[in-house]
C-alpha atoms as one frame of an Amber mdcrd trajectory, in Angstrom:
protein
 -32.707 -17.493  30.430 -30.676 -15.924  33.196 -31.587 -12.397  34.264 -29.148
  -9.621  33.412 -26.956  -8.612  36.338 -27.476  -4.856  36.441 -24.284  -4.358
  38.464 -22.256  -5.744  35.569 -24.022  -3.603  32.985 -24.009  -0.365  35.003
 -20.351   0.619  34.371 -20.869   0.299  30.620 -24.031   2.415  30.754 -22.105
   4.997  32.766 -19.327   4.929  30.164 -21.680   5.469  27.223 -23.506   8.195
  29.135 -20.252   9.923  30.090 -18.972   9.869  26.497 -22.265  11.284  25.211
 -22.377  14.028  27.827 -18.754  15.028  27.251 -19.264  15.119  23.483 -22.419
  17.231  23.785 -20.892  19.670  26.284 -17.585  19.951  24.442 -19.360  20.763
  21.173 -22.283  22.576  22.812 -22.673  25.222  20.042 -23.618  22.417  17.647
 -26.304  21.018  19.948 -27.666  24.170  21.608 -26.934  27.080  19.243 -27.722
  25.531  15.840 -24.109  25.946  14.719 -21.651  23.777  12.817 -17.896  23.507
  12.849 -16.298  25.817  10.314 -13.834  23.351   8.816 -11.508  24.626   6.125
 -10.970  21.327   4.347 -14.674  20.466   4.519 -15.483  23.761   2.829 -13.009
  22.834   0.112 -14.591  19.381  -0.142 -18.025  20.929  -0.665 -16.643  22.816
  -3.628 -14.716  19.885  -5.087 -17.567  17.379  -4.721 -20.449  19.602  -5.866
 -20.613  18.356  -9.456 -20.515  14.703  -8.355 -23.229  15.222  -5.743 -25.407
  17.046  -8.256 -25.023  14.195 -10.734 -26.053  11.642  -8.098 -29.088  13.713
  -7.089 -30.127  14.135 -10.707 -29.576  10.602 -12.037 -29.335   8.324  -8.994
 -26.039   7.074 -10.423 -22.444   7.672  -9.352 -20.402  10.164 -11.377 -17.078
   8.402 -10.629 -15.296  11.145 -12.596 -14.983  14.702 -11.294 -15.192  16.988
 -14.321 -14.944  20.200 -12.258 -11.526  19.540 -10.659  -8.131  19.830 -12.359
  -9.766  19.579 -15.809 -11.073  16.150 -14.805  -9.895  13.392 -12.453 -11.199
  10.143 -10.916 -13.625  10.909  -8.123 -12.865   7.896  -5.909 -11.224  10.036
  -3.230 -13.711  12.893  -3.588 -17.278  11.614  -3.356 -18.261   8.122  -4.450
 -20.842   6.043  -2.603 -19.952   2.361  -2.510 -21.866  -0.756  -1.515 -20.592
  -0.652   2.065 -23.415   1.608   3.160 -24.415  -1.065   5.695 -21.125  -0.349
   7.488 -22.152   3.294   7.471 -25.425   2.362   9.156 -23.445   0.439  11.789
 -21.452   3.587  12.477 -24.649   5.617  12.857 -26.067   3.074  15.318 -22.890
   2.973  17.395 -22.768   6.786  17.540 -26.506   7.278  18.249 -26.604   9.208
  14.953 -24.621  12.098  16.406 -23.859  14.736  13.758 -20.861  14.194  11.512
 -17.946  14.713  12.124 -18.458  15.203  15.870 -19.628  11.606  16.128 -16.016
  10.556  15.510 -14.920  11.967  18.876 -17.601   9.959  20.683 -16.677   6.857
  18.692 -12.993   7.304  19.515 -13.860   7.249  23.214 -16.187   4.275  22.837
 -13.648   2.283  20.810 -10.820   2.998  23.234 -13.054   1.992  26.136 -13.764
  -1.358  24.466 -10.044  -1.846  23.857  -9.123  -1.142  27.472 -11.759  -3.619
  28.612 -10.298  -6.205  26.243  -6.886  -5.619  27.824  -8.281  -6.211  31.298
  -8.590  -2.654  32.588 -11.537  -2.224  34.957 -14.436  -0.235  33.456 -14.163
   2.974  35.471 -10.443   3.276  34.798 -11.181   2.499  31.146 -13.543   5.484
  31.034 -10.675   7.783  32.058  -8.326   6.351  29.417 -10.986   6.526  26.719
 -11.636  10.204  27.431  -7.906  10.919  27.207  -7.754   9.355  23.746 -11.029
  10.762  22.426 -10.226  14.331  23.489  -6.644  14.066  22.284  -5.645  17.389
  20.738  -4.613  15.503  17.595  -8.233  14.547  16.989  -9.613  17.976  17.896
  -7.096  19.776  15.676  -7.962  17.326  12.911 -11.644  18.257  13.213 -10.831
  21.972  13.153  -8.826  21.488   9.958 -11.618  19.444   8.396  -9.665  16.164
   8.291 -12.780  14.162   9.102 -11.602  11.006   7.327  -8.377  11.011   9.333
 -10.211  11.489  12.623 -12.756   8.824  11.692 -10.028   6.330  10.816  -8.253
   7.040  14.113 -11.506   6.574  16.023 -11.732   2.907  15.018  -8.061   2.005
  15.523  -8.685   0.884  19.142 -11.618  -1.309  18.093  -9.370  -3.204  15.688
  -6.733  -3.617  18.391  -9.382  -4.796  20.846 -10.444  -7.566  18.486  -6.852
  -8.659  17.876  -6.109  -8.862  21.602  -9.323 -10.768  22.251  -8.184 -13.416
  19.764  -4.769 -13.699  21.422  -6.351 -14.039  24.864  -8.487 -17.061  23.949
 -11.681 -15.175  23.091 -11.385 -16.038  19.425 -15.010 -15.918  18.291 -15.700
 -12.510  19.828 -12.285 -11.262  18.691 -13.008 -12.435  15.153 -16.240 -10.422
  15.008 -14.822  -7.305  16.682 -11.738  -7.294  14.444 -13.825  -7.683  11.286
 -16.249  -4.924  12.288 -13.556  -2.577  13.590 -11.447  -3.003  10.474 -14.453
  -2.542   8.164 -15.429   0.663   9.980 -11.828   1.866   9.925 -11.302   1.167
   6.219 -14.566   2.832   5.257 -13.159   6.130   6.500 -10.707   5.840   3.584
  -7.497   7.218   5.097  -4.732   4.833   4.137  -2.003   6.772   5.956  -3.722
   6.116   9.287  -4.263   2.498   8.226  -0.514   2.301   7.652   0.187   3.536
  11.185  -2.346   1.050  12.565  -0.509  -1.681  10.689   2.786  -0.623  12.319
   1.164  -0.887  15.765  -0.305  -4.302  14.960   2.958  -5.615  13.483   4.831
  -4.544  16.627   2.200  -6.334  18.728   2.531  -9.430  16.543   6.348  -9.467
  16.827   6.164  -9.355  20.629   3.490 -12.080  20.611   5.713 -14.197  18.372
   8.709 -13.775  20.661   6.519 -14.617  23.660   5.214 -17.735  21.898   8.734
 -18.881  20.973   9.835 -18.361  24.541   6.922 -20.433  25.860   7.122 -23.028
  23.094   3.576 -22.219  21.910   4.028 -21.527  18.218   0.996 -23.596  17.191
  -1.540 -21.462  19.166   0.189 -18.383  17.752  -0.340 -19.703  14.223  -3.992
 -20.490  14.923  -4.575 -16.959  16.266  -2.905 -15.415  13.236  -5.079 -17.568
  10.976  -8.253 -16.407  12.730  -7.187 -12.774  12.379  -6.232 -13.155   8.724
  -9.705 -14.533   8.010 -11.381 -11.658   9.898  -9.292  -9.107   8.005 -10.226
 -10.772   4.701 -13.899 -10.294   5.588 -13.268  -6.645   6.526 -11.179  -5.930
   3.428 -13.946  -7.468   1.320 -16.260  -4.708   2.551 -13.692  -2.216   1.249
 -12.722  -4.165  -1.863 -14.182  -1.764  -4.428 -12.690   1.440  -2.971  -9.376
  -0.326  -2.341  -9.228  -1.582  -5.923 -10.061   1.858  -7.324  -7.672   3.754
  -5.049  -4.884   1.280  -5.733  -5.391   1.823  -9.472  -5.414   5.572  -9.062
  -2.340   5.641  -6.804  -0.193   4.534  -9.755  -1.179   7.732 -11.554  -1.167
  10.114  -8.589   1.433   9.153  -5.991   2.988   6.222  -7.789   6.183   8.004
  -8.774   7.046  10.428 -11.533   8.108   9.429 -15.037  10.183  12.595 -15.205
  13.830  11.790 -14.525  16.663  14.235 -13.935  19.975  13.324 -15.520  21.783
  10.740 -13.404  18.750  10.004 -11.205  16.413   7.030 -10.960  12.639   7.481
 -11.342  10.840   8.144  -8.063   8.813   5.235  -6.680   6.413   7.579  -4.864
   6.224  11.215  -3.881   9.534  12.995  -3.428  11.288  13.511  -0.100  10.863
  17.268  -0.332   7.088  16.926  -0.429   6.904  14.037   2.027   8.952  15.902
   4.635   7.521  19.372   4.063   6.213  19.255   7.653   8.380  17.881  10.453
   8.546  17.841  14.234  11.420  19.719  15.825  13.585  17.415  17.930  12.257
  19.102  21.062   8.641  19.195  19.902   7.527  15.926  21.589   7.749  17.913
  24.829   4.342  19.343  23.876   2.932  15.927  24.837   3.657  16.981  28.434
   3.723  20.793  28.263   1.310  22.056  25.585   2.808  25.554  25.266   6.370
  24.279  25.185   6.823  25.940  21.780   4.224  28.629  22.272   0.955  26.886
  21.431  -1.411  27.350  18.523   0.040  29.418  15.699  -3.463  30.576  14.732
  -3.751  32.568  17.966  -2.219  36.006  18.354  -0.541  37.317  21.498  -1.824
  40.788  20.733  -5.368  39.546  21.422  -4.456  39.518  25.129  -4.395  43.100
  26.401  -2.241  42.028  29.332   0.469  40.583  27.097   3.823  42.287  26.708
   3.350  42.153  22.937   0.096  44.116  23.095   1.651  46.696  25.407   4.693
  47.072  23.157   2.577  47.579  20.046   0.313  50.008  21.868   3.373  52.121
  22.821   4.693  52.206  19.239   4.904  55.606  17.581   4.714  54.047  14.115
   1.107  52.873  13.758   1.593  51.422  10.274   4.507  49.292  11.484   2.519
  48.209  14.540  -0.409  47.116  12.362   1.916  45.007  10.241   3.551  43.425
  13.300   0.174  42.358  14.689   0.133  39.442  12.243   3.578  38.340  13.415
   2.561  38.154  17.067   1.969  34.402  17.085   2.958  32.505  20.218   4.348
  29.539  18.260   8.083  29.626  17.591   8.740  26.084  16.383  10.019  25.257
  12.910   7.155  23.676  10.999   3.865  22.558  12.457   2.289  25.104  14.851
   0.168  22.229  16.179   0.841  21.442  19.869  -0.264  17.817  20.044  -0.860
  17.267  23.750  -1.198  13.834  25.372  -2.014  15.211  28.822   0.168  15.720
  31.882  -1.679  13.009  33.819  -1.515  10.548  30.918   2.223  11.226  30.495
   2.739  10.545  34.204   0.670   7.347  33.994   2.572   6.326  30.856   5.842
   6.475  32.805   4.108   4.544  35.602   3.202   1.953  32.984   6.867   1.599
  32.064   7.552   0.613  35.668   4.403  -1.327  36.595   2.734  -2.790  33.502
   3.348  -6.342  32.378   6.606  -6.753  30.474   4.748  -7.836  27.340   2.967
  -4.486  27.143   6.132  -2.525  27.873   8.058  -4.319  25.145   5.286  -3.476
  22.707   4.024  -0.005  23.615   7.218   1.773  24.667   9.248   0.997  21.491
   6.312   1.767  19.208   5.814   5.134  20.972   9.468   6.053  20.478   9.293
   4.849  16.879   6.257   7.070  16.210   8.033  10.123  17.590  11.102   9.390
  15.470   8.881   9.241  12.376   7.454  12.664  13.275  10.922  14.197  13.275
  11.031  13.673   9.518  13.964  15.424   7.861  15.099  16.731  11.248  16.235
  13.135  11.837  17.122  12.449   8.220  19.477   9.503   8.771  16.636   7.433
  10.212  13.678   8.774   8.263  15.262   8.763   4.832  16.089   5.104   5.392
  12.455   4.430   6.376  11.242   6.431   3.366  13.436   4.483   0.948  12.981
   0.968   2.306   9.673   0.647   4.202   7.089  -0.731   1.747   4.510   1.909
   0.813   5.814   4.577   3.194   6.888   6.855   0.338   3.248   7.287  -0.721
   2.448   9.537   2.260   3.156  13.128   3.214   2.749  15.051   6.505   4.859
  12.677   8.573   3.772  14.540  11.708   0.552  12.470  11.551   2.656   9.616
  12.954   2.223  11.265  16.358  -0.989   9.251  16.559   1.162   6.184  17.341
   2.382   7.442  20.761  -0.980   9.114  21.395  -2.589   5.693  20.883  -0.041
   3.862  23.037   0.356   6.255  25.983  -3.115   5.968  27.574  -3.080   2.203
  27.036   0.251   1.617  28.757  -0.649   4.203  31.403  -3.952   2.572  32.341
  -2.421  -0.920  32.219   0.262   0.322  34.607  -2.305   1.879  36.924  -4.422
  -1.293  36.873  -1.362  -3.307  37.845  -0.347  -0.779  40.503  -3.765  -0.968
  42.168  -3.226  -4.696  42.716   0.196  -4.245  44.316   1.238  -3.881  47.933
   2.765  -0.479  48.414   6.106  -1.672  49.700   9.414   0.132  49.449  10.078
  -1.094  45.882   6.648   0.002  44.653   7.009   3.427  46.232  10.467   3.811
  44.726   9.117   3.197  41.228   6.228   5.585  41.866   8.688   8.241  43.027
  10.692   7.717  39.837   7.605   8.141  37.629   6.601  11.309  39.448  10.177
  12.548  39.524  10.749  12.092  35.805   7.552  13.819  34.642   7.268  16.354
  37.465  11.014  16.947  37.339  10.836  17.891  33.680   8.102  20.402  34.501
  10.186  21.876  37.340  13.275  22.046  35.114  11.502  24.052  32.402   9.701
  26.134  35.015  13.079  27.208  36.419  15.407  27.072  33.414  13.141  27.149
  30.365  13.834  30.848  29.936  17.289  29.954  28.633  15.822  28.727  25.326
  15.741  30.925  22.242  11.967  31.544  21.817  12.572  32.855  18.284  11.856
  30.866  15.125  14.393  30.644  12.313  12.135  32.788  10.147  11.870  35.489
  12.808  15.635  35.423  13.397  16.258  36.361   9.762  13.346  38.793   9.365
  15.042  41.833  10.942  12.146  42.440  13.346  12.392  45.481  15.660  14.198
  44.526  18.866  11.478  46.051  21.069   8.883  43.824  19.389  11.083  40.720
  19.524  11.785  41.269  23.228   8.051  41.490  23.962   7.411  38.301  21.982
  10.132  36.460  23.897   8.777  37.615  27.257   5.275  36.385  26.408   6.550
  33.069  25.119   8.606  32.542  28.261   5.514  33.243  30.336   3.471  30.733
  28.326   6.086  28.015  28.826   6.390  28.632  32.553   2.632  28.815  33.017
   2.066  25.490  31.282   5.032  23.842  33.010   3.458  24.795  36.352   0.034
  23.685  35.133   1.301  20.238  34.142   3.236  19.957  37.394   0.049  20.657
  39.354  -1.917  17.932  37.534   0.907  15.443  38.019   1.343  16.285  41.687
  -2.373  15.942  42.427  -2.569  12.566  40.677   0.641  11.357  42.330  -0.660
  12.196  45.791  -3.999  10.458  45.234  -2.283   7.307  43.943   0.465   7.343
  46.576  -2.046   7.454  49.417  -4.221   4.797  47.752  -7.429   6.788  47.912
  -9.343   3.818  46.453  -8.616   1.956  49.681  -8.864   4.741  52.229 -11.999
   6.468  50.943 -13.835   4.581  48.224 -12.871   3.301  44.769 -15.630   5.395
  43.176 -14.133   8.577  44.602 -10.799   7.722  43.026 -12.372   6.867  39.665
 -14.415  10.082  39.672 -11.321  12.113  40.570  -9.262  10.567  37.773 -12.006
  10.935  35.156 -12.621  14.568  36.127  -8.940  15.527  36.233  -8.085  13.916
  32.895 -11.114  15.536  31.273 -10.164  18.969  32.619  -6.479  18.540  31.822
  -6.987  17.748  28.142 -10.218  19.564  27.298  -8.998  22.935  28.584  -5.990
  22.708  26.267  -8.260  21.654  23.393 -10.391  24.738  23.951  -7.396  26.945
  23.224  -7.644  25.825  19.614 -11.387  25.175  19.419 -13.003  28.533  20.171
 -16.319  30.143  19.291 -14.648  31.381  16.103 -14.504  27.783  14.874 -18.293
  27.634  14.634 -20.714  29.204  12.202 -24.477  29.293  11.889 -25.776  26.348
   9.884 -27.947  28.661   7.826 -25.284  31.308   7.359 -24.454  32.277   3.816
 -21.465  30.165   2.866 -18.490  31.071   0.738 -20.353  29.463  -2.162 -22.371
  32.492  -3.141 -21.920  33.289  -6.839 -20.142  36.545  -7.477 -21.078  38.886
 -10.300 -18.236  37.330 -12.308 -19.599  33.821 -11.620 -23.085  34.838 -12.682
 -21.812  36.296 -15.928 -19.789  33.167 -16.757 -22.732  30.881 -15.928 -24.763
  32.541 -18.684 -22.514  30.701 -21.139 -23.994  27.204 -21.545 -21.240  25.845
 -23.799 -18.505  23.444 -22.679 -15.440  25.269 -21.304 -13.177  25.704 -18.285
 -12.369  28.552 -15.905  -9.050  29.631 -14.404  -9.099  31.558 -11.119  -6.281
  34.090 -10.999  -7.559  35.996  -7.957  -4.642  37.515  -6.084  -2.347  37.084
  -9.068  -0.878  33.931  -7.511  -0.096  31.375 -10.246  -0.371  28.535  -7.712
  -3.560  29.792  -6.072  -5.920  28.087  -8.517  -4.455  24.711  -7.556  -5.265
  25.177  -3.881  -8.894  26.287  -3.918 -12.127  24.486  -4.783 -14.535  27.411
  -4.752 -14.272  27.750  -8.522 -15.074  24.025  -8.870 -18.357  24.604  -7.038
 -19.692  26.681  -9.932 -17.568  25.835 -12.961 -15.412  23.250 -14.661 -12.078
  24.435 -13.299  -8.491  23.816 -14.340  -7.654  24.146 -10.651  -9.036  22.609
  -7.499  -8.088  21.364  -4.065  -6.941  17.807  -3.453  -3.895  16.040  -2.047
  -3.852  13.375  -4.769  -4.040  15.022  -8.176  -3.190  13.096 -11.326   0.583
  13.229 -11.200   1.129  14.287 -14.813  -1.410  17.078 -14.479   0.369  18.370
 -11.367   3.689  18.271 -13.213   2.238  20.187 -16.163   0.715  22.726 -13.791
   3.996  23.230 -11.921   5.930  23.832 -15.127   4.225  24.962 -18.349   1.010
  26.245 -16.819   2.636  28.280 -14.043   5.141  29.748 -16.476   2.339  30.789
 -18.821   0.447  32.286 -15.885   3.447  34.369 -14.794   3.853  35.584 -18.375
   0.153  36.414 -18.559   0.228  38.403 -15.311   3.182  40.421 -16.575   1.477
  41.081 -19.912  -1.719  42.131 -18.166   0.225  44.731 -16.237   1.665  46.174
 -19.433  -1.621  46.007 -21.332  -0.497  43.253 -23.731  -2.954  40.435 -24.146
  -2.930  37.965 -27.005  -4.323  34.649 -25.790  -3.005  32.851 -28.859   0.377
  32.800 -27.109  -0.814  30.554 -24.274  -0.908  27.026 -25.684  -1.518  25.235
 -22.362  -4.439  27.494 -21.445  -5.924  26.941 -24.862  -5.533  23.160 -24.986
  -7.248  22.935 -21.563 -10.134  24.916 -23.066  -9.834  27.835 -20.626 -12.477
  30.202 -21.944 -12.576  32.529 -18.925  -9.884  33.862 -16.588 -11.234  35.339
 -13.357  -9.176  37.761 -11.280 -11.827  39.245  -8.987 -15.480  39.034  -7.917
 -16.879  41.808 -10.102 -18.384  41.331 -13.543 -15.518  43.230 -15.139 -12.932
  41.071 -13.334 -12.789  38.389 -15.976 -10.956  37.927 -19.234 -12.675  35.960
 -22.016 -10.387  33.816 -24.128 -11.539  33.590 -27.750  -8.443  31.506 -28.578
  -9.422  28.477 -26.459  -9.113  25.325 -28.580 -12.575  24.116 -27.592 -13.604
  20.637 -26.533 -11.853  18.887 -29.488  -9.883  19.756 -32.629  -7.922  18.209
 -35.481  -4.182  18.906 -35.599  -1.874  19.324 -38.613   1.166  17.611 -37.156
   2.009  15.001 -34.527   5.411  15.495 -32.919   6.997  12.329 -31.460   8.640
  12.275 -28.033  10.986   9.588 -26.753  10.022   9.877 -23.073   8.122  11.910
 -20.487  10.872  14.530 -20.139  10.826  15.194 -23.850   7.031  15.147 -24.009
   6.491  17.809 -21.356   9.292  19.997 -22.729   7.834  19.923 -26.249   4.258
  20.402 -25.021   5.302  23.636 -23.341   6.500  25.066 -26.643   4.132  23.925
 -29.393   1.123  25.587 -30.971  -1.412  23.278 -29.342  -4.086  24.278 -31.847
  -2.227  22.755 -34.796   0.360  20.443 -33.201   0.296  17.559 -30.739   3.047
  15.723 -28.876   2.767  11.933 -28.539   5.182   9.643 -26.722   6.272   6.340
 -28.180   4.442   5.167 -31.301   3.186   8.498 -32.652   0.545   8.444 -35.411
   1.391  10.144 -38.688  -0.807  12.502 -40.667  -0.458  11.917 -44.391  -3.095
  14.437 -45.443  -4.534  17.312 -43.422  -8.088  18.477 -44.044  -8.290  22.139
 -43.096 -12.100  21.997 -43.330 -12.451  19.038 -40.922 -14.760  19.624 -37.982
 -15.362  17.928 -34.668 -17.822  19.111 -32.052 -19.194  17.939 -28.726 -22.870
  16.990 -28.838 -23.443  16.026 -25.194 -21.498  15.587 -22.000 -21.793  14.123
 -18.508 -19.133  13.002 -16.020 -19.220   9.443 -17.393 -19.980   9.984 -21.071
 -18.817  12.433 -23.714 -20.241  12.433 -27.270 -18.824  14.102 -30.377 -19.537
  14.305 -34.101 -16.708  14.525 -36.644 -16.661  15.259 -40.350 -13.500  15.140
 -42.458 -12.449  14.248 -45.997  -9.258  12.520 -44.798  -8.144  10.475 -41.823
  -6.834  12.727 -39.084  -5.768  12.935 -35.464  -8.208  14.637 -33.116  -7.106
  15.936 -29.715  -9.700  16.185 -26.942  -9.497  18.653 -24.109 -10.011  15.834
 -21.613  -7.486  14.374 -19.196  -5.979  11.046 -20.157  -6.626   8.291 -17.624
  -6.132   4.781 -19.029  -8.246   2.732 -16.615 -11.990   2.855 -17.188 -12.234
   5.247 -20.126 -13.106   3.595 -23.444 -13.630   5.273 -26.779 -15.788   4.117
 -29.666 -16.145   5.423 -33.202 -19.518   4.432 -34.663 -19.739   1.751 -31.981
 -16.310   0.238 -32.712 -13.728   0.513 -29.931 -10.820   2.844 -30.734  -7.450
   3.160 -29.037  -7.089   6.273 -26.861  -3.730   7.985 -27.413  -2.026  10.081
 -24.715  -1.200  13.463 -26.241   0.291  16.723 -25.006   1.412  14.985 -21.803
  -2.065  14.953 -20.225  -4.752  14.903 -22.934  -6.530  12.274 -25.046  -6.323
  11.847 -28.792  -7.837   9.496 -31.392  -7.179   8.496 -34.985 -10.429   9.484
 -36.693 -11.275   8.011 -40.143 -12.483  10.140 -43.011 -16.194  10.811 -43.223
 -18.922  11.522 -40.682 -18.618   9.692 -37.382 -20.117   9.486 -33.904 -17.429
   9.387 -31.212 -18.193   8.370 -27.632 -15.987   8.310 -24.547 -17.459   6.228
 -21.711 -16.110   5.823 -18.152 -16.947   2.369 -16.762 -14.076   1.297 -14.487
 -14.189  -2.405 -13.510 -13.126  -1.410 -10.003 -16.591   0.096  -9.551 -18.757
  -2.268 -11.565 -17.305  -5.525 -10.198 -15.721  -4.144  -7.029 -18.949  -2.637
  -5.801 -20.792  -5.958  -5.965 -18.085  -7.652  -3.886 -18.093  -4.733  -1.455
 -21.854  -5.043  -0.918 -21.725  -8.782  -0.216 -18.879  -8.564   2.273 -20.408
  -5.549   4.036 -23.440  -7.628   4.931 -21.135 -10.477   5.942 -19.362  -8.164
   8.420 -22.690  -7.392  10.110 -23.618 -11.084  10.274 -20.194 -11.987  11.699
 -20.344  -9.238  14.332 -23.841 -10.092  15.532 -23.091 -13.804  15.464 -19.882
 -13.471  17.486 -21.578 -11.283  20.108 -24.511 -13.696  20.382 -22.216 -16.727
  20.665 -20.112 -14.998  23.355 -23.181 -14.047  25.390 -24.508 -17.613  25.253
 -21.124 -18.973  26.269 -20.903 -16.532  29.171 -24.415 -17.477  30.301 -23.570
 -21.176  30.141 -20.390 -20.696  32.190 -22.204 -18.696  34.866
């Protein structure tokens, strides 16, 4: 066996070491101060997943159904452990078991490094490009927000692309293994919107490859490569088969389009445009890729925090202290329309990207430049409605996603790649007049933009549309504008300085006149400083908390009082008097079965009921509370959802018991038919839910009502609910459980019974006369069968990866 050439291995060891060191230093409070990132969405996840985690710890089984969120919903997107845990172990090995979610930043750098190597970029240049991608502000902002799945999915995008390119450059076996592993790791993060963007990048790559193959008359090799990749993706998708099956099922009932139809309109196929385009990039906002404070910077920061700012000085001079205190919270630097997230690619990377347009191989330009522009156009959302509404209506699956600004990951993925490919090509060229001309153009375009905004940027408005209509004091507005102008000019100069320094070093070919290592070290250092210093504006010491600090999940006096009740009921959190607040917080779900919660993919019908009947009842309740009127019998939706307690504060006396709650199940006197969803929700809002039920389609009839009939819950768990009924006549029982047709089965004395959808969101059954045992059991095939397939293919991914690496090493040894 041939000895390992240490000189070939050294750059890769340096790369891994550099990525580890940067990760540890960048997140030093985690490693040296026993702190953790204080992530808003992760805190919400802890609340929403608590009941499912407790069930797993207690039984060793998966809950699959979250009974503490939105009165009950499938738990696939909340906290279900599938059989692809071996892929999770692979992730831990690759990341040296760095703490989650910080490990995703290291993995993003490592994956991008592998991709750049696959594209032929020399290792030390690849280190610089990998750092640019891994420290991208999009990833850091995602971590701050708690979007760990999104960041994790992004981290493995380059690994998938590396495998694909390896296949197309005649390294099929290794490419097969890398693609399968990268795709399995990517899919396990479970963020289909990022997978969609990855697919757009890959499709664009495939189109260019196809055109290249047609031009060269090599369609057969193209077909072979596609076949290899299809097989590798099949292996990877197999490791995600169970979750994919379950999520695909659930999508039909969450983001699959509403059954409610306005007169003259067609049913929606997905989420509506208003929701999908609720966040958009301003047309000028892509300038933040070059100048981070182009629109003021992070909206979470306040100008008044800087004692040298004009805003602070203006507020300090104010004679009206109350007004000044109120204006403090309006002193944000950001003045854009929607996002307040300055996604920054890096001044150096932007300069190199333009260099790539001039110097990289035409194949890469035809792929990476159009896809970058396309990604930016997607981010514009409704601000470029002609284009994006067409995409929304006609691109398969695109109408299932919201937050179109996430598409910025497409140019952020492409820019370092094209930039480093251009630099690699440039370093092989003779610096003749033509080369220098192109280099001047790259520097002139990027540096020229910085100079333009440095000199003339003050001519922009610097006031958001909201501020323009808010009648703010002119003295305060003038101070805001002055500070925002200063931020723009400061960052324009900053970016110009980074570009100029990099231009000079490249122009004078430092790698030839001094030493290549000096050039590599300079580039790595400058890119790290350029991007990380901007990241630190958003990631401050305030984003960390002590690991052992008391969390927000400390039971209040009101919680403790409610928890003394061991019966089966739900809680509604009305804190702040906001009728929508309960549907955007998961703290209540940590302690109680809640009618609210926090999740981006609620059961669609439940969300529709909440936005109409439930909110209207809440507004009526708040008004009645203010006037001292309180008769809970008037609130049919509250009662049918078994809301026994309404909380409006932390103290023991800040809760309202509801003696009129319908309980876990009840017999009704009358079933009211509804022709469609519109009619069903309208009637549900206006019936006495204790005695009446609304059923769409084939509604059961009640020939004889037994007023003495009883039905009670005898036991409950997330996956099984048991009841006992006793009646002298056949009746219709309504259950305060959310209707979900896939996986839930009902039996009466062991015989399967048809579950009826009642009151728009609940379950109902025809119950025969006499005493009966009723059981609802949740056993979705997507978990039972899908999990077995997932387990098998997860192990196959590992075998394929190790086999392809071993085969490639043996082949390399034989060739040398």
